[in-house]
N, C-alpha and C positions, 0 to 999 in steps of 0.2 A: 946358637942363634945365627941365622944367615945375615948377610949384609943388608938384604932387602928388609927383613923383619926389624933389624935395628934402626933402619932409616925411617920407618913409619911407626915406631913404637909409641911416639907421643900422640898419635891419632888412632891407631888400630893395634889390636892385640891378636896375633894369629893363633888359632886354636887347633888347626889341623889342615890336612890336604884333602880336597874334594876330587881332584882328577888332574890328569896331565895329557898333553898331546904334542903334536909337532909345533904348534904355535907357542906353547909354554905351559905353565901350571895354573891351577885354580885352587885358592886356599879359602878355608872358612876362617872368619875373623870376627871380632867385636869392635864396633865403632865406639870409642871411649866417650865421646861427647854425648851420644844418645843411648849408649848401652844396648844397641840393637845388633843382631847378627847380620853379617854381610858376606858376600862372596867377592874375592879379589882375583881378577885374572891378570897374570903377570906374563909379559913377553919373555920368551926364552933368551938368555944372554947371548947365545950364538947367533941370534937373528937381529941383533942390534944394528948391524951393518947392512941388513937387508931392508932397503927402503920400502919394498912392497909389503913386508910383514908389518912394519910400523904403520904404513898407510892403511893396512887392513884393520888394525886395532883402532886407529883413529876413526875409520869409517863406521865401525860398530858403535863406538861411543856416540858419534853424531847421529846415527840412525835411531839409537835407543833414546836419545835426548828429545826427539820430536814425536816419539810414540808414547801414548798414555793409555794403556788398556790393561785390564785385569789379567788377560791371557798372555801378556808380554812382560818379561822381566824388566824391572826398572833400573836405571843407571843413576848412581849417586855422585860419582866423581871420576874424572879422567885426569891423570897426573903424568907428566913426562919429565919433571925436573927434580922433585924432592927425593927421589930414590934412584939407585943405580940403573934401574930398568923402568920403562913405562908400565903403568898398571891401570886397570879399570875396576872401579868399585861398583858392585851391583847388588841388587836385592838377593837375599839368601832364600832359596826355595827348599824346604824340607822334603825329603823323599828321595826317589830314584828317577833315573831317566826311563823313558818308555822302552828303550832298547834293553835295559837291565830287567825290566818287568817281563817283557816278552820272552826273555831267556829263561825265566824262572817259572812262569805259569801262562796259561791261556786266558785271555780276557773273555769275560762274558759279553754276550751280544749287547746288552744294555750299557755296559761299561764302555764298549767300543764306540757306540753311537754317541754317548755323552762326551767322551774325550775328543772325538773327531769334530763334534759340533763346536766345542770350545776352541779347538785349533783353527777351524774355518772362520770363526768370528774374529779371532786375534789376527789372522792373516788378512782378513777383509779390512780390518782397521789399518794395517800397515799399507795395503794397496791404496786405500783411500788417501793416505798421507803421501803416496807416491813412492813407496819403498817396496821393492821386490826382494824376497828373502833369498831365493836361489839355492838354498841348501836345506830344504825341508826333509827331515828324516827323524826316526825315533830317538837317535842320540841327542837331538836338539830340542827335545820335548821333556821337560821336567814335570814329574807327577807327584803331587801330595796325595799319597795313597789313603790317608785317613779321611780326607775330604774329597778325594778323587777330582782334584783341580789340576789343570794343566797350564803351563807357561812355556812360551816359545823363547828360546835363547839362541845365541850365536848368530848375530847379524853381521858377522865379519866379512862375508862376501856379498852382502846386500848391496844393491845399487839403486839409485833413483831411476825411474823408468826412462827418463830422457837420455841416460848415458849407456843404454844397453845395446844400441845398434851396432851390429857387427863386432861386438866385443869378444875377444878370444880368451878362453880360459887357459892359463899357462901354468899355474901353480899346481903342484902335486895334490895338495889337499882339496883343491877346487875341481880338478879333473877326475881324479881317481878315488877321492875320499868318499864319494857318494854315488857311484855309478848305478847302484841298485834302485835309486829313486830319481834319477835324472830324466827330464823330459826328452823326447826325440829331438826337439829343436836345440836343446842344450847339448845333446850328444853331437850334433852337427856343427855347433859353434855359430849358429845364425842368430838373428834377432829374436829376442824373447820378450814376453810381457807377463802380466799377472797370471795368465792361463798356464804358464810353466809351473808355477807353484800349485795350481789345481791338480796337474798331473802327478806331481811329487806327493801331494797329500793323498791322492788316490792310491798310490803305491803303498803308503803307510797304512791306509784303511784296509787294503787287501791283506797285508801282513797281519794286522790285528785280528782279522777274521779267520784266516787260514793257518797262521803260524809261520808263513814264509812269504817273501816278496814275490810279485808276479813274474819276474824274470831273474834268473840266476845262471850265468854262463860259467865256463871254466876259467875265464879271465875277465878283467874289466872291459877289454875291448869286445869280447864276445857278448857280455851283458849289454853293453851299449848298442851293439848290432841287433840284439833281440828287441830292445826298446823301439828300434826303427822299423823292424820287419816282421816280427812274430805276432801272431794273432793274440787278441786279448783273452786271457784265461777266463773260463766261465765259473762263477761262484757256485752254481747249482751242481757242478761236478765235484766240488770240494766238500760241501757240507749242506745240511738242511737248515735253512734260515728261519723256517716256521713263520711267525708273524712279522719277521723282519725281512721278508722276501723282496721288499722294495730296494734293499741294498744291492741286489743284482743289477738293477737298472742304474743306480747311482754310481756304482763302481765302474760299470761298463762305460758310462758317459765320461767319467773323469780320466779314463785311460785311453781315450780315442787318440789316434796318431796325429790327426790334424787338430790344431788349436781351435779352429772354427767349429768343430763338432763337439767340443767339450762344453761345460757350463760357461755361460758368457762372463760370469764373474764369480769370485769366491763368495760373495754375498748370496748368489743364487744357490750355490752348493750348501751353504749354511742353512738357507731356508728349507731346502729339501730334507736335510737331516733333522731340522726342528719339527717339520710336519710329521716325519716318520716317528720321532720320539713321542709326539703328542697323541698320535692316532694308533700306535701299535696296540695290538690285542694284549690285555693284561692277564688273561686266563692262561693257565699252565698248558704248554704245548710240548709234547715229547720231541726231543731232538736225537736223531740217530747218530751214534759215533761214526766218524769217518776218518780213515787213515789219511793223514796229510802227506801230500807229495813233498819230497825233500826231507822228511823227517825220518829218523831211524825206525826200522821195522818194529812193530809192536806198540808204538806210541800212537795213541788215538786222542782226539780231543772232542769234547762235547760241549754243548751250550745249554745251560739250564736257566730258565727264566728266574728272575729275582722276585717275582710277584707271588711266590708260593704262599706266603703267609697272608697276603691280601686276598688271594683266591679262597683260602680256607675260611677267613673271616666272613667273606661274602656268602660262602656256603652255609656257615653256621647261622647267619642272620636269616637266610632264606628258609632253613629248616625250622627255626623258631617261629617265623611267620606262618608257615604251614601248620605247625602244631597248634598255635593259638587259634587259627581259623577252624581247624578240625574240632577243637574243644568247644568253640562257640556253636558250631553246628550240632554237636552231640547234646549240649545243654539245651538248645532250642527244641530238639526232638524229645528229650526227657520231659521238659516242661509241658509240651503239648500232650504227651501220653498221660501225664499225671492229671491234667485238667479234664481230659476225656473220661478217665476212670472215675474221678470224683463226681462228674455229672451223671454217669450211669448209676453210681451207687445211690445218689440222692433220689433219682427217679424211681428206683426199685423199691425203696422203703418209705416213700411218701404216700399215705392213703389218699384215694381219690374221693373227694367229697362231692355230693350232688349239687348241682347248680341251683340256686334259689332265684326265683323270678322276683325282681325288685319292682315294686309299684312306683317307687320314686324315680327309677331310671326310665320307665315307660308308663307314665301316668295315663296315657290314652288307652292303655289296655284295660283299665278298670271300667271304662265306659263302653267298650266295644263288645266284650264277651266276658262271662264269669270265668274265673280260674278253674283249673282242673281240680284243685283241692276243694273248692267250694261246691263243684258239681258232684263230687263223689260223696260229700257229707250232707247232701240235702235231706232234711228230716221232716216228718209230719208237723202239723201246726201245734199239736199238743206236746212237742218235744220228743227227742229220741228215746227209745227204750234203753234199758240198762244193757241189754245184749242185742245189738242191731242185727247181727248175723243170724242168731238162733231164734229170735222172737218172731212169731207169726205176724204178718202184716194185719193190723186191725181194720184196714179198709183201703179204699182207693182215694188217692189225693190228686186233684187236678187244679190247674190255675187257668183262669179265664178273665180277661180284662182287668188284671191286677187283683183278682179275688180268688182265694184258694177255696176249692170245693172238695169236701171230704164225704165219701159215701161209706157209711158205717152199716155193715149188715147187722140185722137184729134177729135173734133166734127166739122162736116161740117156746112154749112150755113143752111141746112135744118134740122140740129139736129141729123143726123145719125153719127154713130161712124165709124171712119176709122182705118186703121192699125196704131197701136201705134208707136210713134217715140222712138227709143232706144237711150238713152243717156248713154254713158260709161265714167267712170272716175276711175282713180286709187284708190284703197281702202285706200292707205296711205295718199292721199291728199284730200283736201276739194274742190270738184268741184262746178261749177255754172251751173244752169239749162240753156240749150241752147234753 
């Protein structure tokens, strides 16, 4: 056990090492009082006599103490007396740095937008508190890959905005540690403001999309010169963004050489990314593989949308709706044909009955004219013969002034016809033949 571990063993138990650098080491430990995991940043022993290194660690502790955001790592304690070396106790973030992730795989477009949106919101909070990070890069972004949550770390060279005028960067870690992501004004050593962090985040965004930073020279100085003079690379020459094509404009604006041409604030950049995230087309869009510049030959990277399952679910729902609608139409057609067939069948086998004239429905018809049935069955006064059709007519029957007159021919003994005998009877009574 090291002297440092022994000195803090009453409060913390070190369980492993998370990383190391020029400034010192970072250990994973457990805070005994709360039993929560923490990260402890320890200043390297050989830097104890370096006042600038100690000042940098104190500056980070002070910056983190005034920041309270889910996208910025929390500070729990800063101690310069109880151990042989000063140390800073911070929130432990599970996962890896964005730098390590980009070395192992290519981020998806939706993952890139999500992470950069979180970074922009966190840095916007720091700017609101008057803190400029000045060292925004993938190595200072810790990612919880299970939740895809990002936290900004290492505010060691952060400065209040009021103290940035004409400040010269002299330390090796500050000048050459991050030349791939430094703004043009940082490279020149002139006054900087929050828009310098916007440029640096634009470089990180470009690398997440393409797999390489926008500028990479043969040396740190060459790279810094490219930040100052080289044209902004075009994303459309690198890959097909599909529904995320708005990133072309966003990246170009963050990488403008003049601060006045960039987003006015980190909050404006966060707003643009949030709008893109909300309005992006969720349907599957093919993305052609593109060989990334600066990558070994044969390596390609593609971006496939993460909404494939959502698109399939929408397609299945649409298909079911179409099938239900088609079934309803077919059922309606079948019902109509069945009803028509039944109607035709009934009309074909139903006998047609003669219509009877109802004297009740039209009582006035009994007074105006006799019915056809009565006219056809008019008979002589003495009653109808047994066979009306075959029997010879016995005489002639006439009606005059309500009196029936019947002329009956009389035959003589020799068969000659004589003058007929007229028999009269009232029309209202039934008379007998005389």
